[in-house]
Phi, psi and omega in degrees: 000140174296137182293325178297322183283329179290312177302316182295317181295321177288329174290320181290319177304309186293318176296320182291321180293314180297317177297319177293322178290318180291328182278344177242028187284323179263122181266152173087349175279111184299320183292321178298320178299315183295321179292315179297318176297315174301314180295318179291328179291325181289321175296326179296321179290320173298315180300315176301319177296314181295321178298317180299313179302312182304312184293322177295323183288324178291323173297316180300313176294329180291323179294320180282351177082015173258119185246095177246157181287156178272214182300130171298139178299322178296318172300322187290311182297319179296319176304312182295312183296320178295316179294319181293318180288330176284323180285325177298320177291318175298321179286326175301319179288324181288324183254000171071054171253000000 
């Protein structure tokens, strides 16, 4: 495995763990739970849309006879992490947490 991909994967994993732990560090605050729920639901919608587009693109390429790979898992996880971070920060600023 390429060392750059391995280091990038480890950094991505550590950042994801830090974000998830930081977002759920305080228990019992209803506003914090609301903000986390809103951010998670937005990310779920985006992930579902991206996966539907990827499946449709895969079907289209199969019909044309062109077999290329879809989304790289590393790029997909990075996309999810960035979108979650941005929506979490946006909702924290909007709802004052």
